[in-house]
C-alpha positions as CSV (number, residue, x, y, z in Angstrom):
1,M,-36.9,28.2,-6.6
2,N,-34.5,30.7,-5.1
3,I,-31.7,32.8,-6.6
4,A,-29.0,30.0,-6.2
5,E,-31.3,27.5,-8.0
6,L,-32.2,30.0,-10.7
7,K,-28.5,30.7,-11.3
8,R,-27.8,27.0,-11.7
9,A,-30.7,26.6,-14.1
10,L,-29.6,29.5,-16.2
11,E,-26.0,28.2,-16.3
12,Q,-27.2,24.6,-17.3
13,Q,-29.3,26.1,-20.1
14,G,-26.3,28.1,-21.4
15,L,-28.0,31.4,-21.0
16,S,-25.5,34.2,-21.1
17,P,-24.8,35.9,-17.7
18,A,-24.5,39.2,-19.7
19,R,-28.3,39.1,-20.2
20,Y,-29.3,39.1,-16.6
21,S,-28.4,40.3,-13.1
22,L,-29.4,38.4,-10.0
23,D,-27.8,40.7,-7.5
24,G,-29.9,43.8,-8.2
25,S,-27.1,45.6,-10.1
26,A,-28.2,46.9,-13.5
27,R,-26.2,47.1,-16.6
28,T,-27.7,48.1,-19.9
29,D,-29.5,45.6,-22.1
30,Q,-30.2,43.1,-19.4
31,Y,-33.0,41.7,-17.1
32,V,-32.6,42.5,-13.4
33,L,-33.9,40.6,-10.4
34,R,-33.8,42.5,-7.1
35,Q,-35.4,42.6,-3.7
36,V,-37.0,45.9,-2.7
37,Y,-38.5,46.3,0.8
38,G,-39.5,42.7,1.1
39,C,-40.9,42.4,-2.4
40,W,-39.2,41.1,-5.5
41,E,-38.9,43.0,-8.8
42,V,-38.0,41.9,-12.3
43,F,-37.5,44.4,-15.1
44,Y,-35.5,45.0,-18.3
45,F,-32.9,47.8,-18.1
46,D,-32.5,49.2,-21.6
47,E,-29.6,51.0,-23.3
48,R,-31.0,54.4,-22.3
49,G,-31.1,53.5,-18.6
50,N,-34.8,53.0,-18.4
51,E,-36.5,50.3,-16.4
52,N,-39.1,48.5,-18.6
53,D,-41.8,46.0,-18.0
54,N,-41.5,46.0,-14.2
55,R,-43.2,43.1,-12.5
56,W,-43.5,42.8,-8.7
57,F,-43.8,39.5,-6.7
58,D,-44.4,38.7,-3.1
59,S,-42.1,35.7,-3.2
60,E,-38.5,35.0,-4.3
61,S,-39.8,31.8,-5.9
62,D,-42.3,33.5,-8.1
63,A,-39.9,36.1,-9.2
64,C,-37.2,33.6,-10.1
65,A,-39.6,31.4,-12.0
66,Y,-40.9,34.4,-13.9
67,L,-37.3,35.5,-14.8
68,L,-36.4,32.0,-15.9
69,R,-39.5,31.8,-18.3
70,L,-38.7,35.3,-19.6
71,L,-35.1,34.4,-20.5
72,E,-36.1,31.1,-22.0
73,K,-38.6,32.8,-24.2
74,E,-36.0,35.4,-25.2
75,R,-33.5,32.7,-26.2
76,T,-36.2,31.0,-28.3
77,Y,-37.1,34.3,-30.0
78,R,-33.5,35.2,-30.7
79,S,-32.7,31.8,-32.0
80,L,-35.5,32.1,-34.6
81,Y,-33.8,35.2,-36.0
82,T,-30.1,34.3,-36.0
């Protein structure tokens, strides 16, 4: 899976684009996917400007798959409490 495929999967599942960034930009209260020196990083950028739960991957595919699973789990968790 690459970023374009991930974006399509997220859109198909109706996951809000406000919850994630696929271009490396970071806004508060969202998950970020970015490439850094040939590696891929996924983290949560909190309301205080902190990067949390950083995970590093050697491949774009692994990073995209991880972010997809993370956002799916979050949606399931949020739906249990709304």
